[in-house]
TORTI-193889 format. One record per residue (C-alpha): x, y, z; residue in three letters; residue number from 1. Coordinates in Angstrom, 1 decimal. Layout:
// TORTI-193889
<atom><east>X</east><north>Y</north><up>Z</up><kolke>ALA</kolke><nulo>NUM</nulo></atom>
...
// end
This chain:
// TORTI-193889
<atom><east>-0.1</east><north>0.0</north><up>0.4</up><kolke>MET</kolke><nulo>1</nulo></atom>
<atom><east>1.3</east><north>3.5</north><up>-1.0</up><kolke>ALA</kolke><nulo>2</nulo></atom>
<atom><east>1.8</east><north>5.6</north><up>2.3</up><kolke>ALA</kolke><nulo>3</nulo></atom>
<atom><east>-0.5</east><north>8.3</north><up>0.8</up><kolke>LEU</kolke><nulo>4</nulo></atom>
<atom><east>-3.8</east><north>8.8</north><up>-0.1</up><kolke>THR</kolke><nulo>5</nulo></atom>
<atom><east>-5.7</east><north>10.0</north><up>-3.6</up><kolke>ARG</kolke><nulo>6</nulo></atom>
<atom><east>-5.2</east><north>13.2</north><up>-2.3</up><kolke>SER</kolke><nulo>7</nulo></atom>
<atom><east>-1.6</east><north>13.4</north><up>-1.4</up><kolke>ASN</kolke><nulo>8</nulo></atom>
<atom><east>-2.4</east><north>13.4</north><up>1.7</up><kolke>ARG</kolke><nulo>9</nulo></atom>
<atom><east>-1.0</east><north>10.3</north><up>4.8</up><kolke>PRO</kolke><nulo>10</nulo></atom>
<atom><east>-3.1</east><north>8.2</north><up>5.4</up><kolke>MET</kolke><nulo>11</nulo></atom>
<atom><east>-5.6</east><north>8.8</north><up>8.6</up><kolke>LYS</kolke><nulo>12</nulo></atom>
<atom><east>-5.3</east><north>6.0</north><up>11.3</up><kolke>ILE</kolke><nulo>13</nulo></atom>
<atom><east>-6.4</east><north>5.8</north><up>14.3</up><kolke>ILE</kolke><nulo>14</nulo></atom>
<atom><east>-4.6</east><north>4.8</north><up>17.5</up><kolke>PHE</kolke><nulo>15</nulo></atom>
<atom><east>-6.9</east><north>3.6</north><up>20.3</up><kolke>ALA</kolke><nulo>16</nulo></atom>
<atom><east>-5.4</east><north>5.3</north><up>23.1</up><kolke>THR</kolke><nulo>17</nulo></atom>
<atom><east>-5.7</east><north>8.6</north><up>25.0</up><kolke>HIS</kolke><nulo>18</nulo></atom>
<atom><east>-1.4</east><north>8.1</north><up>26.4</up><kolke>ASN</kolke><nulo>19</nulo></atom>
<atom><east>0.4</east><north>10.8</north><up>25.2</up><kolke>ALA</kolke><nulo>20</nulo></atom>
<atom><east>3.4</east><north>8.3</north><up>26.0</up><kolke>HIS</kolke><nulo>21</nulo></atom>
<atom><east>2.3</east><north>5.6</north><up>23.7</up><kolke>LYS</kolke><nulo>22</nulo></atom>
<atom><east>1.4</east><north>8.4</north><up>21.1</up><kolke>LEU</kolke><nulo>23</nulo></atom>
<atom><east>4.2</east><north>10.5</north><up>21.2</up><kolke>THR</kolke><nulo>24</nulo></atom>
<atom><east>6.1</east><north>7.3</north><up>20.6</up><kolke>GLU</kolke><nulo>25</nulo></atom>
<atom><east>4.3</east><north>6.1</north><up>17.5</up><kolke>VAL</kolke><nulo>26</nulo></atom>
<atom><east>4.5</east><north>9.5</north><up>15.9</up><kolke>ASN</kolke><nulo>27</nulo></atom>
<atom><east>8.1</east><north>9.2</north><up>15.7</up><kolke>GLN</kolke><nulo>28</nulo></atom>
<atom><east>8.4</east><north>5.8</north><up>14.6</up><kolke>LEU</kolke><nulo>29</nulo></atom>
<atom><east>5.9</east><north>6.9</north><up>11.8</up><kolke>LEU</kolke><nulo>30</nulo></atom>
<atom><east>7.9</east><north>9.6</north><up>10.8</up><kolke>GLY</kolke><nulo>31</nulo></atom>
<atom><east>4.9</east><north>11.3</north><up>9.5</up><kolke>GLY</kolke><nulo>32</nulo></atom>
<atom><east>4.1</east><north>8.9</north><up>6.9</up><kolke>LYS</kolke><nulo>33</nulo></atom>
<atom><east>1.0</east><north>8.0</north><up>8.6</up><kolke>PHE</kolke><nulo>34</nulo></atom>
<atom><east>-1.6</east><north>10.8</north><up>10.3</up><kolke>ASP</kolke><nulo>35</nulo></atom>
<atom><east>-2.4</east><north>9.0</north><up>13.5</up><kolke>VAL</kolke><nulo>36</nulo></atom>
<atom><east>-5.1</east><north>10.4</north><up>15.7</up><kolke>VAL</kolke><nulo>37</nulo></atom>
<atom><east>-6.3</east><north>9.6</north><up>19.0</up><kolke>SER</kolke><nulo>38</nulo></atom>
<atom><east>-8.8</east><north>8.9</north><up>20.9</up><kolke>LEU</kolke><nulo>39</nulo></atom>
<atom><east>-9.0</east><north>11.6</north><up>22.4</up><kolke>THR</kolke><nulo>40</nulo></atom>
<atom><east>-8.5</east><north>14.4</north><up>19.2</up><kolke>GLU</kolke><nulo>41</nulo></atom>
<atom><east>-11.3</east><north>11.9</north><up>18.1</up><kolke>ILE</kolke><nulo>42</nulo></atom>
<atom><east>-13.7</east><north>12.9</north><up>21.0</up><kolke>GLY</kolke><nulo>43</nulo></atom>
<atom><east>-14.2</east><north>9.2</north><up>21.7</up><kolke>TYR</kolke><nulo>44</nulo></atom>
<atom><east>-14.5</east><north>9.7</north><up>25.9</up><kolke>LYS</kolke><nulo>45</nulo></atom>
<atom><east>-16.1</east><north>6.1</north><up>26.9</up><kolke>GLN</kolke><nulo>46</nulo></atom>
<atom><east>-13.8</east><north>3.6</north><up>28.7</up><kolke>ASP</kolke><nulo>47</nulo></atom>
<atom><east>-13.0</east><north>0.6</north><up>27.1</up><kolke>ILE</kolke><nulo>48</nulo></atom>
<atom><east>-13.4</east><north>-2.7</north><up>29.5</up><kolke>GLU</kolke><nulo>49</nulo></atom>
<atom><east>-10.0</east><north>-4.6</north><up>29.3</up><kolke>GLU</kolke><nulo>50</nulo></atom>
<atom><east>-11.4</east><north>-7.7</north><up>30.6</up><kolke>ASN</kolke><nulo>51</nulo></atom>
<atom><east>-9.3</east><north>-10.2</north><up>28.3</up><kolke>GLY</kolke><nulo>52</nulo></atom>
<atom><east>-6.9</east><north>-13.0</north><up>29.2</up><kolke>ASN</kolke><nulo>53</nulo></atom>
<atom><east>-4.0</east><north>-12.0</north><up>27.0</up><kolke>THR</kolke><nulo>54</nulo></atom>
<atom><east>-2.5</east><north>-9.2</north><up>24.9</up><kolke>PHE</kolke><nulo>55</nulo></atom>
<atom><east>-4.3</east><north>-10.0</north><up>22.4</up><kolke>VAL</kolke><nulo>56</nulo></atom>
<atom><east>-7.4</east><north>-10.0</north><up>23.4</up><kolke>ASP</kolke><nulo>57</nulo></atom>
<atom><east>-7.3</east><north>-6.6</north><up>25.1</up><kolke>ASN</kolke><nulo>58</nulo></atom>
<atom><east>-5.5</east><north>-5.4</north><up>21.5</up><kolke>ALA</kolke><nulo>59</nulo></atom>
<atom><east>-8.1</east><north>-6.8</north><up>19.7</up><kolke>LEU</kolke><nulo>60</nulo></atom>
<atom><east>-11.3</east><north>-5.9</north><up>22.0</up><kolke>ILE</kolke><nulo>61</nulo></atom>
<atom><east>-10.2</east><north>-1.8</north><up>21.6</up><kolke>LYS</kolke><nulo>62</nulo></atom>
<atom><east>-9.4</east><north>-1.5</north><up>17.9</up><kolke>ALA</kolke><nulo>63</nulo></atom>
<atom><east>-12.9</east><north>-3.4</north><up>17.5</up><kolke>GLN</kolke><nulo>64</nulo></atom>
<atom><east>-14.5</east><north>-0.9</north><up>19.4</up><kolke>THR</kolke><nulo>65</nulo></atom>
<atom><east>-13.3</east><north>2.2</north><up>17.3</up><kolke>ILE</kolke><nulo>66</nulo></atom>
<atom><east>-13.7</east><north>0.4</north><up>14.3</up><kolke>ALA</kolke><nulo>67</nulo></atom>
<atom><east>-17.3</east><north>0.3</north><up>15.4</up><kolke>LYS</kolke><nulo>68</nulo></atom>
<atom><east>-17.6</east><north>4.3</north><up>15.1</up><kolke>HIS</kolke><nulo>69</nulo></atom>
<atom><east>-15.6</east><north>4.8</north><up>12.0</up><kolke>THR</kolke><nulo>70</nulo></atom>
<atom><east>-14.5</east><north>3.7</north><up>8.6</up><kolke>ASP</kolke><nulo>71</nulo></atom>
<atom><east>-11.0</east><north>4.2</north><up>9.1</up><kolke>MET</kolke><nulo>72</nulo></atom>
<atom><east>-8.3</east><north>2.4</north><up>10.1</up><kolke>ALA</kolke><nulo>73</nulo></atom>
<atom><east>-8.2</east><north>1.6</north><up>13.6</up><kolke>VAL</kolke><nulo>74</nulo></atom>
<atom><east>-5.2</east><north>-0.1</north><up>15.5</up><kolke>PHE</kolke><nulo>75</nulo></atom>
<atom><east>-4.6</east><north>-0.8</north><up>18.9</up><kolke>ALA</kolke><nulo>76</nulo></atom>
<atom><east>-1.8</east><north>-2.4</north><up>21.6</up><kolke>ASP</kolke><nulo>77</nulo></atom>
<atom><east>-1.7</east><north>-4.0</north><up>24.6</up><kolke>ASP</kolke><nulo>78</nulo></atom>
<atom><east>1.6</east><north>-4.0</north><up>25.8</up><kolke>SER</kolke><nulo>79</nulo></atom>
<atom><east>2.9</east><north>-5.5</north><up>29.0</up><kolke>GLY</kolke><nulo>80</nulo></atom>
<atom><east>6.1</east><north>-6.9</north><up>31.8</up><kolke>LEU</kolke><nulo>81</nulo></atom>
<atom><east>6.2</east><north>-10.6</north><up>32.4</up><kolke>GLU</kolke><nulo>82</nulo></atom>
<atom><east>8.6</east><north>-10.9</north><up>35.2</up><kolke>VAL</kolke><nulo>83</nulo></atom>
<atom><east>9.9</east><north>-14.4</north><up>35.6</up><kolke>THR</kolke><nulo>84</nulo></atom>
<atom><east>10.2</east><north>-14.8</north><up>39.0</up><kolke>ALA</kolke><nulo>85</nulo></atom>
<atom><east>6.6</east><north>-13.8</north><up>39.4</up><kolke>LEU</kolke><nulo>86</nulo></atom>
<atom><east>5.0</east><north>-16.4</north><up>37.3</up><kolke>ASN</kolke><nulo>87</nulo></atom>
<atom><east>4.4</east><north>-13.6</north><up>34.4</up><kolke>GLY</kolke><nulo>88</nulo></atom>
<atom><east>3.0</east><north>-11.4</north><up>36.2</up><kolke>ALA</kolke><nulo>89</nulo></atom>
<atom><east>2.0</east><north>-8.8</north><up>36.2</up><kolke>PRO</kolke><nulo>90</nulo></atom>
<atom><east>1.3</east><north>-9.2</north><up>32.7</up><kolke>GLY</kolke><nulo>91</nulo></atom>
<atom><east>-2.4</east><north>-8.3</north><up>31.3</up><kolke>VAL</kolke><nulo>92</nulo></atom>
<atom><east>-2.6</east><north>-6.5</north><up>34.4</up><kolke>HIS</kolke><nulo>93</nulo></atom>
<atom><east>0.2</east><north>-4.1</north><up>34.2</up><kolke>THR</kolke><nulo>94</nulo></atom>
<atom><east>-1.1</east><north>-0.6</north><up>34.0</up><kolke>ALA</kolke><nulo>95</nulo></atom>
<atom><east>-3.2</east><north>-1.6</north><up>37.6</up><kolke>ARG</kolke><nulo>96</nulo></atom>
<atom><east>-0.8</east><north>-3.6</north><up>39.3</up><kolke>PHE</kolke><nulo>97</nulo></atom>
<atom><east>-0.9</east><north>-1.9</north><up>42.5</up><kolke>ALA</kolke><nulo>98</nulo></atom>
<atom><east>-4.8</east><north>-1.4</north><up>42.0</up><kolke>GLY</kolke><nulo>99</nulo></atom>
<atom><east>-6.8</east><north>1.7</north><up>40.0</up><kolke>LEU</kolke><nulo>100</nulo></atom>
<atom><east>-6.6</east><north>4.5</north><up>39.4</up><kolke>PRO</kolke><nulo>101</nulo></atom>
<atom><east>-3.8</east><north>3.3</north><up>38.1</up><kolke>VAL</kolke><nulo>102</nulo></atom>
<atom><east>-0.8</east><north>4.6</north><up>39.3</up><kolke>ASN</kolke><nulo>103</nulo></atom>
<atom><east>2.8</east><north>4.2</north><up>37.4</up><kolke>HIS</kolke><nulo>104</nulo></atom>
<atom><east>4.6</east><north>5.3</north><up>41.1</up><kolke>ALA</kolke><nulo>105</nulo></atom>
<atom><east>2.5</east><north>2.6</north><up>43.2</up><kolke>ALA</kolke><nulo>106</nulo></atom>
<atom><east>3.1</east><north>-0.1</north><up>40.3</up><kolke>ASN</kolke><nulo>107</nulo></atom>
<atom><east>7.0</east><north>0.3</north><up>40.3</up><kolke>ASN</kolke><nulo>108</nulo></atom>
<atom><east>7.2</east><north>0.0</north><up>44.0</up><kolke>GLN</kolke><nulo>109</nulo></atom>
<atom><east>4.6</east><north>-2.8</north><up>44.6</up><kolke>LEU</kolke><nulo>110</nulo></atom>
<atom><east>7.0</east><north>-4.4</north><up>42.0</up><kolke>LEU</kolke><nulo>111</nulo></atom>
<atom><east>10.3</east><north>-3.7</north><up>43.8</up><kolke>LEU</kolke><nulo>112</nulo></atom>
<atom><east>8.9</east><north>-5.5</north><up>46.8</up><kolke>GLN</kolke><nulo>113</nulo></atom>
<atom><east>7.9</east><north>-8.6</north><up>45.0</up><kolke>LYS</kolke><nulo>114</nulo></atom>
<atom><east>10.8</east><north>-9.2</north><up>44.1</up><kolke>LEU</kolke><nulo>115</nulo></atom>
<atom><east>12.7</east><north>-8.2</north><up>47.6</up><kolke>HIS</kolke><nulo>116</nulo></atom>
<atom><east>15.2</east><north>-10.7</north><up>48.1</up><kolke>GLY</kolke><nulo>117</nulo></atom>
<atom><east>15.0</east><north>-12.3</north><up>44.8</up><kolke>ILE</kolke><nulo>118</nulo></atom>
<atom><east>17.8</east><north>-12.8</north><up>42.9</up><kolke>THR</kolke><nulo>119</nulo></atom>
<atom><east>16.5</east><north>-13.6</north><up>39.5</up><kolke>ASN</kolke><nulo>120</nulo></atom>
<atom><east>15.0</east><north>-10.7</north><up>38.0</up><kolke>ARG</kolke><nulo>121</nulo></atom>
<atom><east>15.0</east><north>-11.4</north><up>34.4</up><kolke>SER</kolke><nulo>122</nulo></atom>
<atom><east>11.5</east><north>-10.2</north><up>32.5</up><kolke>ALA</kolke><nulo>123</nulo></atom>
<atom><east>10.1</east><north>-9.4</north><up>29.4</up><kolke>HIS</kolke><nulo>124</nulo></atom>
<atom><east>8.0</east><north>-6.6</north><up>28.2</up><kolke>PHE</kolke><nulo>125</nulo></atom>
<atom><east>5.5</east><north>-8.2</north><up>25.2</up><kolke>LYS</kolke><nulo>126</nulo></atom>
<atom><east>3.3</east><north>-6.1</north><up>22.6</up><kolke>THR</kolke><nulo>127</nulo></atom>
<atom><east>1.0</east><north>-7.1</north><up>20.8</up><kolke>VAL</kolke><nulo>128</nulo></atom>
<atom><east>-0.6</east><north>-4.4</north><up>18.3</up><kolke>ILE</kolke><nulo>129</nulo></atom>
<atom><east>-3.8</east><north>-5.2</north><up>16.4</up><kolke>ALA</kolke><nulo>130</nulo></atom>
<atom><east>-4.7</east><north>-3.9</north><up>12.9</up><kolke>LEU</kolke><nulo>131</nulo></atom>
<atom><east>-8.8</east><north>-3.7</north><up>11.9</up><kolke>VAL</kolke><nulo>132</nulo></atom>
<atom><east>-10.0</east><north>-2.4</north><up>8.7</up><kolke>TYR</kolke><nulo>133</nulo></atom>
<atom><east>-12.5</east><north>-3.6</north><up>6.5</up><kolke>SER</kolke><nulo>134</nulo></atom>
<atom><east>-13.5</east><north>-6.6</north><up>9.2</up><kolke>ASN</kolke><nulo>135</nulo></atom>
<atom><east>-10.3</east><north>-8.1</north><up>8.5</up><kolke>GLN</kolke><nulo>136</nulo></atom>
<atom><east>-7.6</east><north>-7.7</north><up>11.8</up><kolke>VAL</kolke><nulo>137</nulo></atom>
<atom><east>-4.2</east><north>-8.2</north><up>11.4</up><kolke>HIS</kolke><nulo>138</nulo></atom>
<atom><east>-1.8</east><north>-8.4</north><up>14.7</up><kolke>TYR</kolke><nulo>139</nulo></atom>
<atom><east>1.6</east><north>-7.6</north><up>15.1</up><kolke>PHE</kolke><nulo>140</nulo></atom>
<atom><east>3.9</east><north>-8.4</north><up>17.9</up><kolke>GLU</kolke><nulo>141</nulo></atom>
<atom><east>7.4</east><north>-7.2</north><up>19.4</up><kolke>GLY</kolke><nulo>142</nulo></atom>
<atom><east>9.2</east><north>-8.3</north><up>22.3</up><kolke>SER</kolke><nulo>143</nulo></atom>
<atom><east>11.8</east><north>-7.5</north><up>24.4</up><kolke>ILE</kolke><nulo>144</nulo></atom>
<atom><east>14.3</east><north>-8.8</north><up>27.2</up><kolke>ALA</kolke><nulo>145</nulo></atom>
<atom><east>15.6</east><north>-7.3</north><up>30.0</up><kolke>GLY</kolke><nulo>146</nulo></atom>
<atom><east>16.0</east><north>-7.8</north><up>33.7</up><kolke>HIS</kolke><nulo>147</nulo></atom>
<atom><east>14.2</east><north>-6.0</north><up>36.7</up><kolke>ILE</kolke><nulo>148</nulo></atom>
<atom><east>16.4</east><north>-2.7</north><up>38.6</up><kolke>ALA</kolke><nulo>149</nulo></atom>
<atom><east>17.2</east><north>-2.4</north><up>42.3</up><kolke>LEU</kolke><nulo>150</nulo></atom>
<atom><east>16.1</east><north>0.7</north><up>42.5</up><kolke>GLN</kolke><nulo>151</nulo></atom>
<atom><east>14.1</east><north>3.1</north><up>40.1</up><kolke>LEU</kolke><nulo>152</nulo></atom>
<atom><east>16.6</east><north>5.0</north><up>37.4</up><kolke>THR</kolke><nulo>153</nulo></atom>
<atom><east>16.3</east><north>7.8</north><up>34.7</up><kolke>GLY</kolke><nulo>154</nulo></atom>
<atom><east>13.4</east><north>9.8</north><up>34.5</up><kolke>THR</kolke><nulo>155</nulo></atom>
<atom><east>12.4</east><north>10.2</north><up>30.8</up><kolke>ASP</kolke><nulo>156</nulo></atom>
<atom><east>9.7</east><north>7.2</north><up>29.2</up><kolke>GLY</kolke><nulo>157</nulo></atom>
<atom><east>7.0</east><north>6.3</north><up>31.5</up><kolke>PHE</kolke><nulo>158</nulo></atom>
<atom><east>5.3</east><north>3.1</north><up>33.6</up><kolke>GLY</kolke><nulo>159</nulo></atom>
<atom><east>8.2</east><north>0.2</north><up>34.4</up><kolke>TYR</kolke><nulo>160</nulo></atom>
<atom><east>10.6</east><north>2.0</north><up>32.1</up><kolke>ASP</kolke><nulo>161</nulo></atom>
<atom><east>12.7</east><north>3.8</north><up>35.3</up><kolke>PRO</kolke><nulo>162</nulo></atom>
<atom><east>13.1</east><north>-0.4</north><up>36.2</up><kolke>LEU</kolke><nulo>163</nulo></atom>
<atom><east>13.7</east><north>-2.4</north><up>33.3</up><kolke>PHE</kolke><nulo>164</nulo></atom>
<atom><east>17.3</east><north>-2.7</north><up>31.8</up><kolke>ILE</kolke><nulo>165</nulo></atom>
<atom><east>17.6</east><north>-4.4</north><up>28.4</up><kolke>PRO</kolke><nulo>166</nulo></atom>
<atom><east>19.9</east><north>-7.3</north><up>27.6</up><kolke>ASP</kolke><nulo>167</nulo></atom>
<atom><east>23.0</east><north>-5.8</north><up>26.5</up><kolke>GLY</kolke><nulo>168</nulo></atom>
<atom><east>22.8</east><north>-2.0</north><up>28.0</up><kolke>TYR</kolke><nulo>169</nulo></atom>
<atom><east>23.5</east><north>-0.7</north><up>31.1</up><kolke>ASN</kolke><nulo>170</nulo></atom>
<atom><east>20.8</east><north>1.9</north><up>31.5</up><kolke>LYS</kolke><nulo>171</nulo></atom>
<atom><east>17.0</east><north>1.7</north><up>32.2</up><kolke>SER</kolke><nulo>172</nulo></atom>
<atom><east>14.2</east><north>2.7</north><up>29.6</up><kolke>PHE</kolke><nulo>173</nulo></atom>
<atom><east>14.0</east><north>5.7</north><up>32.0</up><kolke>ALA</kolke><nulo>174</nulo></atom>
<atom><east>17.8</east><north>6.8</north><up>30.8</up><kolke>GLN</kolke><nulo>175</nulo></atom>
<atom><east>17.2</east><north>6.6</north><up>27.3</up><kolke>MET</kolke><nulo>176</nulo></atom>
<atom><east>16.5</east><north>9.2</north><up>24.5</up><kolke>THR</kolke><nulo>177</nulo></atom>
<atom><east>13.2</east><north>8.5</north><up>23.3</up><kolke>LEU</kolke><nulo>178</nulo></atom>
<atom><east>14.8</east><north>7.3</north><up>19.8</up><kolke>ASP</kolke><nulo>179</nulo></atom>
<atom><east>17.1</east><north>4.9</north><up>21.6</up><kolke>GLU</kolke><nulo>180</nulo></atom>
<atom><east>14.2</east><north>3.1</north><up>22.9</up><kolke>LYS</kolke><nulo>181</nulo></atom>
<atom><east>11.8</east><north>2.9</north><up>19.9</up><kolke>ASN</kolke><nulo>182</nulo></atom>
<atom><east>15.1</east><north>0.6</north><up>18.2</up><kolke>LYS</kolke><nulo>183</nulo></atom>
<atom><east>14.7</east><north>-1.9</north><up>20.5</up><kolke>ILE</kolke><nulo>184</nulo></atom>
<atom><east>11.3</east><north>-1.9</north><up>22.7</up><kolke>SER</kolke><nulo>185</nulo></atom>
<atom><east>8.8</east><north>-4.2</north><up>22.4</up><kolke>HIS</kolke><nulo>186</nulo></atom>
<atom><east>6.7</east><north>-1.5</north><up>21.0</up><kolke>ARG</kolke><nulo>187</nulo></atom>
<atom><east>9.1</east><north>-0.4</north><up>18.3</up><kolke>GLY</kolke><nulo>188</nulo></atom>
<atom><east>9.4</east><north>-3.7</north><up>17.1</up><kolke>LEU</kolke><nulo>189</nulo></atom>
<atom><east>5.6</east><north>-4.4</north><up>16.7</up><kolke>ALA</kolke><nulo>190</nulo></atom>
<atom><east>5.0</east><north>-1.1</north><up>15.2</up><kolke>ILE</kolke><nulo>191</nulo></atom>
<atom><east>7.3</east><north>-1.9</north><up>12.9</up><kolke>GLN</kolke><nulo>192</nulo></atom>
<atom><east>5.9</east><north>-4.6</north><up>11.9</up><kolke>LYS</kolke><nulo>193</nulo></atom>
<atom><east>2.5</east><north>-3.0</north><up>11.0</up><kolke>LEU</kolke><nulo>194</nulo></atom>
<atom><east>4.7</east><north>-0.1</north><up>9.2</up><kolke>ILE</kolke><nulo>195</nulo></atom>
<atom><east>5.8</east><north>-2.6</north><up>6.5</up><kolke>ALA</kolke><nulo>196</nulo></atom>
<atom><east>2.3</east><north>-4.1</north><up>6.4</up><kolke>PHE</kolke><nulo>197</nulo></atom>
<atom><east>0.7</east><north>-0.5</north><up>6.0</up><kolke>LEU</kolke><nulo>198</nulo></atom>
<atom><east>3.1</east><north>0.1</north><up>2.9</up><kolke>ASN</kolke><nulo>199</nulo></atom>
<atom><east>2.2</east><north>-2.9</north><up>1.4</up><kolke>GLN</kolke><nulo>200</nulo></atom>
<atom><east>-1.7</east><north>-2.9</north><up>1.6</up><kolke>TRP</kolke><nulo>201</nulo></atom>
<atom><east>-4.8</east><north>-1.1</north><up>0.1</up><kolke>ASN</kolke><nulo>202</nulo></atom>
<atom><east>-7.4</east><north>-0.8</north><up>2.4</up><kolke>PRO</kolke><nulo>203</nulo></atom>
<atom><east>-9.1</east><north>1.4</north><up>0.2</up><kolke>LEU</kolke><nulo>204</nulo></atom>
// end
């Protein structure tokens, strides 16, 4: 699919999120090839209940919910942290690990508490993207392995970024520039697969 529509303007596509940090990361990855708009920008204010048992389930729930309200392509992601010593937790409960409302600081503190005294701190981040358009569904996945640090480091990023140190690096996601993080992150890898697909696929 060509990156431009017949009007010679970037194809508009909805990213089913209100998360400004995610939107910034995705827009940098897309590099202006597509006009990505968030749920905030299209005025969608209703809560979407993410009650799936897997990242695939939740990504699809979000994408299909928004697809019912538009004739544009919609994609949604569900991402999470899976910690080996916690049997894959927090997993699909990553954002609400410490309960609701979502509190990133509380999530990080709870994770440190649960890993106190544990030497195996291996973990990985995983992202699943569901793209929905014209009754078609396509999935794209990305993951990155690393470990959970003993303390918070860095001030950039969001969520568990100050605690996650990817394999092969000696600094956390929160100590990296957005460009550095996007080159290796779970979301970055999944988005690259989405971009490659969009560049070949013409839904019009």
